[in-house]
N, C-alpha and C positions, 0 to 999 in steps of 0.2 A: 436528496437522501432516500428517496420512496425506490427508488429502483434497484437497490441494493438491499440485500437481507442478513444480517450477521448471526450464522448458526451459532450452536452452543459451539461448535468447534471452533470457531474461528474466536469466539470470544477467550477461551481456554487459549487459544495460540496467544491473542495480546495480554494473557495474565503471567504467562510461562515466559513469553520473552520479553516484560515488562514495558510494554509498546500502549502509551493511552490512545483510547478510543479516539479524543478529539485529536490526534498526529494519525489515526488514521484518515477520519472524513479529513481533515486538511489535505490528506496526499488526494483523497479521491478526488475532490472538488476543485481543488487549487494544484495542481501538480503540477512540476518542473517539467518531466515530461508524460507523455503519454501515448504508447506506441504499441502496435498490436504487431507480436512476435511470430515466431515459427509454428510456436505450438496453439497458436489460434484464439489465444487469450490475450487478454488487454492488460498491458503493463503497466502501472503509475509508480513513478516515483518520486521521490519531495525528498530533501535534506530537511530536518527538523534541528531547527536553530537549539534547543533546547537541549538536542542531548551531540553535542560539540559535531552539529550538524551532520549527524550518521545519516545516508539516504535510507528510507525507508522505501519498499516494494510492498503493492499491492497486485495480485496476480488474480486476475476478475474473469471468469467466464460469462463473454457477453452474448452467448448463444442462447441463454434460457433467461427468464422472465420471473421474481426478480433478477436481476443480474447474479448469480454465486461466484462470493466469495472464495476463490482456491487457496491461497496463503498470504501471507502477510510476514515479513522479517525485513531485519537491517541486512542492507544489501552490503556484503564487507570487498565487492567486487569496485563497489562505486562509491568514490570518495569526491565529495564538493570541496573545491577547491576555493578558498578565501577569496575573498572579492569576485566572483562569478555568480 
């Protein structure tokens, strides 16, 4: 957890989007997928069982230290299928 810093902006996003901080950390520490995207940011995704298996996406700029959280949101484009 020490490699990531939660800014006030990210904490505000968590509140506004009804995302528990525990879900955020679960996504970072135990992602279903972790992919470096074309935007050069690392994208972590995780289905959150407690929220109808909606997929949480955390976008992180890993080129700076501590790693900068760019955004966090439930990605409506991704759906966790039952049994997968």
